[in-house]
C-alpha positions in Angstrom: -0.2 -0.1 0.0 1.4 3.2 -0.8 1.7 5.3 2.3 -1.1 7.7 3.4 -0.7 11.2 5.7 -4.1 12.6 6.6 -4.1 16.5 7.3 -7.0 18.6 8.6 -5.7 21.7 11.2 -7.1 24.7 12.4 -4.1 26.3 13.1 -2.4 25.9 10.0 1.5 27.1 10.9 3.7 26.0 8.7 1.3 23.4 7.3 2.4 24.3 3.6 6.0 23.5 4.1 5.0 20.1 6.0 2.9 18.9 3.4 5.9 19.6 0.5 7.8 17.6 2.4 5.4 14.6 2.8 4.8 14.7 -0.6 8.6 15.0 -1.3 8.7 11.8 1.1 6.4 9.9 -0.9 3.4 10.5 1.1 -0.1 10.6 -0.8 -1.9 13.3 0.8 -5.1 13.3 2.1 -7.0 16.4 3.3 -10.6 18.4 4.6 -12.3 21.5 3.8 -9.9 24.7 4.4 -6.9 22.7 4.8 -7.5 21.1 1.1 -8.1 23.9 -0.7 -4.8 25.5 1.4 -2.8 22.8 0.1 -3.7 22.5 -3.6 -3.6 26.5 -3.6 0.1 25.9 -2.9 0.1 23.2 -5.3 0.9 20.2 -4.0 -1.1 17.1 -4.7 -4.0 16.2 -2.1 -6.9 14.1 -2.2 -10.5 15.2 -0.7 -11.4 13.6 2.3 -14.7 12.7 0.3 -13.1 10.7 -2.4 -11.3 8.6 0.7 -14.6 8.1 2.4 -16.7 7.7 -0.5 -19.5 9.7 1.0 -19.2 13.8 0.9 -19.1 16.0 3.8 -22.6 17.0 5.1 -23.9 18.5 7.8 -22.0 22.0 7.8 -19.1 19.7 8.0 -20.1 18.2 11.0 -19.1 15.0 9.4 -16.4 14.6 7.2 -13.8 12.3 9.1 -15.7 9.7 11.1 -15.8 6.8 8.6 -14.4 3.4 8.7 -12.6 4.3 5.9 -10.5 6.6 8.0 -10.5 4.8 11.5 -9.8 1.4 9.9 -6.9 2.6 8.2 -5.6 4.5 11.6 -6.5 1.5 13.5 -5.6 -1.4 12.0 -2.5 -3.1 13.6 0.4 -3.9 10.3 1.9 -6.8 12.5 -1.9 -8.2 12.6 -2.7 -10.4 9.5 -6.0 -10.5 10.5 -6.4 -6.8 10.8 -4.5 -6.3 7.2 -6.8 -9.1 5.7 -9.9 -7.6 6.8 -8.6 -4.0 5.4 -7.8 -4.9 2.1 -11.1 -7.4 1.6 -12.7 -4.1 2.6 -10.4 -1.9 0.0 -9.5 0.6 2.5 -5.6 2.0 2.8 -3.9 2.5 5.9 -2.9 5.9 6.8 0.4 6.3 8.7 0.9 9.7 9.6 -2.2 12.3 11.0 -1.3 15.9 11.1 -4.5 17.3 13.4 -5.4 20.2 15.7 -8.9 20.9 16.9 -11.1 23.6 16.2 -10.6 26.5 18.2 -12.9 26.3 21.3 -10.6 28.7 23.6 -10.3 31.1 21.1 -14.2 30.9 20.9 -15.2 31.1 24.2 -12.8 33.6 25.4 -15.1 36.5 23.1 -17.1 39.0 25.0 -20.5 38.0 24.8 -20.0 34.5 23.6 -23.1 33.1 22.5 -24.0 29.5 24.1 -24.3 28.1 20.6 -21.5 29.4 18.8 -19.3 27.8 21.6 -21.0 24.5 20.7 -20.3 24.5 17.1 -16.9 25.3 18.0 -16.8 21.6 19.9 -14.6 19.5 17.6 -15.8 16.2 17.4 -13.8 14.6 14.3 -10.8 15.7 15.1 -10.0 14.5 18.6 -12.1 11.2 17.2 -8.7 10.9 14.6 -6.2 11.8 16.9 -7.2 9.1 19.6 -7.4 6.5 17.1 -3.9 7.4 15.2 -2.6 7.7 18.8 -3.9 4.4 20.1 -2.2 2.5 17.4 1.4 4.6 18.0 3.7 2.0 17.1 2.2 2.1 13.1 1.0 5.6 13.1 3.0 9.1 13.7 0.2 11.7 15.1 0.9 15.0 15.5 -0.9 17.8 17.1 1.4 20.4 17.9 3.1 22.5 15.2 6.0 23.1 17.4 6.5 18.8 16.7 6.9 19.4 13.0 10.6 19.6 13.0 11.5 17.1 15.2 9.3 14.6 13.9 10.8 15.2 10.2 14.5 15.1 11.5 13.7 11.2 12.1 11.3 10.4 9.4 13.6 12.2 6.7 16.0 9.2 8.0 13.1 6.2 7.3 12.3 5.3 10.8 10.8 7.4 13.9 12.1 5.7 17.2 9.7 4.4 19.7 10.5 6.5 22.1 9.6 9.5 19.9 6.6 7.8 18.9 5.7 7.4 23.0 6.2 11.5 23.5 3.8 12.5 20.2 1.0 9.5 22.0 1.2 11.2 24.9 1.3 14.6 23.7 -2.0 13.7 22.2 -3.7 12.4 25.0 -2.7 15.3 26.7 -4.0 17.8 24.6 -7.9 16.4 24.1 -8.0 15.9 28.0 -7.4 19.6 28.0 -10.1 20.0 25.6 -12.3 18.3 27.0 -11.6 20.0 30.1 -12.4 23.4 29.0 -15.7 22.3 27.1 -16.6 20.5 31.0 -15.6 23.9 32.7 -17.3 26.2 30.3 -20.4 24.2 30.6 -19.9 23.7 34.3 -20.3 27.5 34.8 -22.7 28.1 31.9 -25.4 25.7 34.1 -24.0 26.9 37.6 -22.1 23.9 39.1 -19.5 24.7 41.7 -18.5 21.4 43.1 -19.4 18.9 40.4 -18.9 15.1 41.0 -15.7 15.0 38.9 -13.0 17.8 39.1 -11.1 18.7 36.1 -8.8 21.7 35.7 -6.4 22.8 32.4 -3.4 24.6 32.9 -0.7 25.4 30.4 3.1 26.2 31.4 4.2 29.0 31.6 7.7 28.9 32.2 10.2 26.1 33.9 11.2 28.1 37.0 15.3 27.6 38.6 13.8 26.4 41.6 11.0 26.4 44.2 10.6 27.7 47.2 13.6 26.4 48.2 16.8 26.0 45.8 16.6 22.1 46.1 13.0 22.0 44.6 11.8 22.2 41.2 8.9 24.3 39.8 7.0 25.7 36.7 4.8 28.1 36.4 1.4 27.4 34.6 -1.4 29.5 33.8 -5.6 28.4 33.3 -5.8 27.3 30.2 -8.2 30.1 29.6 -7.1 33.2 30.8 -7.7 35.4 33.5 -7.7 39.1 32.4 -6.3 40.3 35.7 -4.6 37.3 36.9 -1.1 37.7 37.4 0.2 35.3 35.1 -0.7 37.7 32.3 1.2 40.6 33.5 3.9 42.4 31.2 7.1 42.1 32.0 9.0 45.5 31.8 12.3 44.7 33.5 14.3 42.7 36.0 15.1 38.7 36.5 12.5 36.2 35.5 9.7 35.8 38.8 10.6 33.1 41.2 8.3 30.4 42.3 8.2 32.6 45.9 7.9 36.0 43.7 4.2 34.8 42.2 3.0 33.3 45.1 3.7 36.7 47.5 2.7 39.3 44.5 -0.5 37.1 44.2 -1.2 38.0 47.9 -0.4 41.6 47.5 -2.5 41.7 43.7 -5.3 39.5 46.0 -5.4 42.3 48.4 -5.1 45.4 46.2 -8.3 44.1 44.7 -10.5 45.3 48.0 -9.7 48.9 47.1 -10.9 49.2 43.9 -11.2 52.6 43.3 -9.0 54.2 45.9 -5.7 55.0 44.7 -4.0 51.9 47.8 -0.8 50.5 47.7 0.2 46.8 49.1 3.2 46.1 50.7 4.1 42.4 51.1 6.4 40.3 52.4 6.7 36.7 52.5 3.1 36.5 51.7 1.8 38.5 54.1 1.0 42.5 54.2 3.7 44.7 56.0 2.1 48.0 54.5 -1.2 48.9 53.0 -2.7 52.3 52.7 -4.8 54.3 50.9 -4.5 58.2 49.9 -5.6 60.8 46.9 -2.8 59.8 45.0 -0.3 56.9 44.4 2.5 58.9 45.9 1.1 59.1 49.2 -0.3 56.0 49.6 3.1 54.2 49.0 4.5 56.7 51.5 2.0 55.9 53.9 2.5 52.5 53.2 6.3 52.2 53.6 6.2 53.8 56.9 3.8 51.7 58.4 6.5 49.0 58.5 10.2 51.0 56.6 11.8 47.4 57.7 9.6 44.8 56.9 8.8 46.3 53.0 13.3 46.0 52.6 13.2 42.8 50.0 9.5 42.9 49.5 7.0 43.2 47.0 4.7 46.5 46.6 1.6 46.8 44.3 -0.3 49.4 43.2 -3.8 50.0 41.3 -2.9 53.9 39.8 -0.2 54.6 37.1 3.2 55.3 39.1 5.0 58.3 38.6 8.8 59.6 38.4 8.2 60.8 41.8 7.0 57.6 43.4 9.5 55.5 41.5 12.3 57.6 43.1 10.9 57.1 46.3 10.8 53.3 45.4 14.3 52.7 44.2 15.5 54.2 47.5 15.4 51.0 49.2 15.5 47.1 47.9 12.1 45.5 46.2 12.0 42.5 44.5 8.7 43.0 42.5 6.7 46.6 41.9 3.5 45.8 39.9 0.9 48.2 39.0 -1.6 49.3 35.7 0.8 51.5 34.3 4.1 53.6 34.6 5.0 56.8 33.0 8.1 57.2 31.0 9.7 58.7 33.0 8.9 56.3 35.9 10.0 53.4 34.2 13.2 55.4 33.2 14.1 55.3 36.9 12.6 52.1 38.1 15.0 50.1 35.2 18.0 51.7 36.7 17.5 48.6 39.1 18.6 45.7 37.1 17.1 42.9 39.3 13.9 45.1 40.1 11.0 43.2 38.5 8.6 45.5 37.0 5.4 44.4 35.9 2.4 45.9 34.4 -1.2 44.0 34.6 -3.8 46.6 33.3 -6.2 45.1 35.4 -4.3 44.5 38.2 -6.7 45.9 40.7 -10.1 44.8 39.7 -11.8 42.6 41.6 -12.7 39.1 40.8 -16.0 38.3 39.4 -18.3 35.9 41.9 -18.0 32.9 41.9 -14.3 32.4 41.7 -13.3 29.6 43.4 -10.2 28.5 44.5 -7.6 25.5 45.7 -4.9 23.8 47.6 -3.4 20.7 47.0 -3.3 18.5 49.3 -1.1 15.1 49.1 -3.0 12.5 47.5 -6.2 15.3 46.9 -7.3 18.8 46.9 -9.8 21.1 48.9 -11.7 23.5 46.6 -14.1 26.5 48.2 -15.1 29.8 46.8 -12.9 32.9 46.9 -13.7 35.0 50.6 -15.4 37.8 49.1 -17.2 38.8 52.1 -15.7 42.1 54.9 -18.1 42.5 56.9 -21.7 41.4 57.1 -22.8 44.0 58.8 -21.3 46.8 61.7 -22.8 46.0 64.8 -21.6 47.6 67.9 -22.0 45.7 71.0 -20.7 48.1 73.9 -21.8 51.1 75.8 -19.3 53.5 73.4 -20.2 54.0 69.9 -17.5 53.9 67.5 -16.7 57.5 65.8 -17.5 57.6 61.6 -13.9 57.9 61.2 -13.4 54.4 63.1 -16.1 53.2 61.3 -14.6 53.8 58.1 -10.9 52.6 59.5 -12.5 49.5 60.6 -13.4 48.4 57.1 -10.0 49.4 55.6 -8.7 47.3 58.7 -10.5 44.4 57.9 -10.0 44.5 53.9 -6.4 43.8 55.2 -6.8 41.4 57.9 -8.4 38.9 56.1 -5.4 38.8 53.5 -3.3 38.0 56.7 -2.2 34.5 57.9 -4.1 33.4 60.6 -4.1 33.9 63.5 -4.1 38.0 62.9 -4.3 41.1 64.0 -4.2 44.6 62.2 -3.7 48.0 63.4 -5.1 51.1 61.3 -5.8 55.2 61.1 -6.3 57.2 58.9 -6.5 54.7 55.6 -3.0 53.1 56.7 -1.6 50.1 59.0 0.0 51.3 62.0 0.6 47.2 62.5 0.2 44.2 61.8 0.1 40.6 64.0 0.3 37.2 61.4 0.6 33.9 62.0 0.6 33.5 65.4 -0.5 30.1 67.1 -2.9 32.0 69.8 -4.4 35.9 69.3 -2.9 37.4 72.5 0.7 36.9 70.7 -0.6 38.3 67.6 -2.1 41.5 68.9 1.3 41.9 71.3 2.9 41.7 68.1 0.9 44.3 66.1 1.5 46.7 69.0 5.1 46.4 69.3 5.2 46.6 65.4 3.2 49.8 65.5 4.7 53.7 65.4 1.1 55.1 67.1 -1.5 53.4 68.9 -3.4 56.1 70.3 -6.7 55.8 69.3 -6.2 53.7 66.3 -8.7 50.7 65.6 -7.6 46.9 66.0 -9.3 44.4 63.9 -9.1 40.3 64.0 -9.9 38.4 61.7 -11.7 35.8 64.0 -13.4 36.0 67.8 -11.6 36.6 71.0 -11.7 33.8 72.7 -10.7 35.4 75.8 -10.6 39.3 77.2 -6.6 39.5 76.8 -6.4 41.0 73.9 -9.0 44.0 74.9 -7.0 44.3 77.8 -3.5 44.7 75.5 -5.6 46.6 73.0 -6.6 48.9 76.1 -2.7 49.5 77.1 -1.7 50.6 73.8 -4.4 53.3 73.9 -6.0 51.8 70.9 -10.2 53.1 71.1 -12.0 50.7 68.7 -12.0 47.1 67.9 -13.7 45.3 65.3 -13.5 41.5 65.3 -16.5 39.1 64.3 -18.0 37.7 67.4 -19.3 34.5 67.9 -17.4 33.3 71.0 -19.0 31.8 73.8 -17.3 34.2 76.1 -18.3 37.2 73.8 -19.1 39.1 77.0 -16.0 38.7 78.7 -14.5 40.8 75.6 -17.9 43.5 75.9 -17.9 43.8 79.8 -13.9 44.6 79.4 -14.6 47.2 76.7 -17.6 48.7 79.1 -14.9 49.0 81.8 -11.9 50.2 79.6 -14.1 52.8 77.5 -13.5 51.3 74.4 -15.8 51.1 71.0 -16.3 47.1 70.0 -18.2 46.4 66.9 -18.9 42.7 65.7 -18.7 42.2 61.6 -20.0 38.7 61.4 -17.7 37.4 59.3 -14.8 35.3 60.0 -12.2 35.8 57.9 -9.5 32.5 58.8 -6.2 32.6 56.1 -4.3 29.3 56.7 
């Protein structure tokens, strides 16, 4: 039988050059639709798929390759005498090379206002079926799904022998590709019908880059993005200066970006160190906010990450380069600011237009545990209702600061306490095994606690935090409430003249 190659591609990158090589190597080329037309227009001989199946393409192209003349030619095991006898009797030729990539489902669903039926029409049926048939018979059929593999395959094919290692690699690429394709479809449909927690969960990600190392130098790592990109995701930021991002850089910067999203529409700067905020401020300008965030903890910000939700100007950049920072991320920079920041050759400067835009409701998050996964809604709440539970009422300014402080404390590792005033943090206590230690840490790291507001991510199990706050001169406290000993804390506040409000929303972050 004459050697045959079947080509049917949506992505036509390099396909004419590939078809020419196959023709030169003596392969008879079978093709479909637009691919057939492109190959013929390039002056290369090709057979239309209908001439192989003896059946016209029909149903607006939905049925082209779903035919025994195609799949028997792919699945026949060449050293199986019975298989070869059957296809000979049926007048079917073998197909030895398959080059197929799929309808652009991903591109379709990324369009704004995508119509459901249009998305469904871009679900490829024949393509995945051919790929899977060819990949199953990998020892006899060379199957290519990724244009990047053309060169690798043809360097071997031209010698007359494609090795088993390459064939297994191509087989893997097919099943990986179709798995991701199917996962994108199922995820799209799951969201369309509002299923949050399916019985089987499939997730599709694409590799962005291999990293130098992971959390520590002896760990290997790589970064991935969701197969369907998220517009305000850190992994889609434009890289403007500095070294490649490390595992820790991405983890920590993501924490800064997620906190920044709490302050949409307010000029805000978030400084993060080791995945915890060390200084957060809102102000009339990004410059003022940066200055306040820096002043909140000028020690911890050293070697940290700074996220801004407004354009960084030259004046702000001049302040930033006075200290060592790992990363600056913002929606934009003036040309003068970029020139200043680039004087620090290792400073990673990232631009993400929608860096401060909140995540859409329904966004989920997960963590990997050994042998499993935990999956949940993102924590979108801040304060359910601000209910004063003490004799003393907080002032309007204190109420405003309570909301600010709760936005910050929800992004701190528990147990966490934030002390704040006038739109900026004074002190932050994070990751402690008990709440009184977190309170003492926050007080110790504050410049001025007199008249400030204290926020807690979870309820007070005892009244010791109230007494510690009073010693520091704190005048108002906000916490979720809900402890069986709430009355002890309320009584202590009344004795000490502190206003306390319950938010009704816990914000553990582990």
